Phi, psi and omega in degrees: 000138180298153181273169176296326177298317177297315184295317181295321176296323178297317179297315181294324181289318187265346190232119180262332184295121178297322180289331175285328174296315179300319180302315179296321176294324176295318182293320178302313182300318180293321178297318179297317183299314180291330177294317180295317182295327182256005179077016176268177185278115182295330182289322180294309181292328177299323177299320178300321180287316181300323186255004192298329181243014185302333180266003188297317180294323180282326183227072187295337175060052180300332179279357181048056176278133185292334190237008177229162177058202182292133000266001187297321179296314178302315181296319177303320179294313185297319177298323176298332180269357177090025175288142182296153182300324184292324176295313182296320179291325179295322179292321175296319183286344182289342177254114186309319190292351176286336184072012178279118182291148178263101183249335182265156177306322181292323180289312176304318181293315180300316172303316182293326185267338187304302183286329176294326176299319180296316180291323175294320181292318177299319180297317179296319185287347173263356174288151177301328182279341186061030181245132176294339180292342177259014180256133174235177184301315184301314180296322176294319179300321182291322178284333176296321181281341178277098185295339179282339181278128180048059190301333181288346181279125179278109176294327176301314179298323179294309180293320178293325177298312179298322178297315177305322183280343186073032182242131172306143185304318177301318179293322176298314181296316182296322177297315181293317178303310182303318180297315183289326178298327181294331182241028183303321176296320181292334180272351184075024184242025178277348177111153177269149179291146179298147180275000000 
């Protein structure tokens, strides 16, 4: 199986956008947290989160075609690099339009944390401190209800993802916040120094 170093090199080779790189790192952190919580291998689950969108810049898939562009092109490349089937299937399943069912815990978790990581990050970035350490469940719920905030974040995917995991939404939000807080400096979400 490829190492995290290999995966990170792949992300940097294929993705130039700092915000997309940060998103993948945040999803990696959330995947690791859920793996620890469920007794799975955090390194294995973390890889799925780290590379889940690595092909998005090259193959954005505006038409949401199930078998070309993102994530299908990326998964073909990952398979050629020796990534395990469960990671590849989870990545395919994180995009509803592929039609790939999410049957494994890793696949359900990747789908569940993907959009929520985006919402938690956006919530942190509008705080005066720009720190995820100042984000709590209540503040994320408030932004969740505000449809004008972070419009690109699918609220349906967040609620459906939590339901697929069998985790109450509040608990799901708390788990993801905690995961991002653990790696806040790496994500650039540790807060800005006072002026």
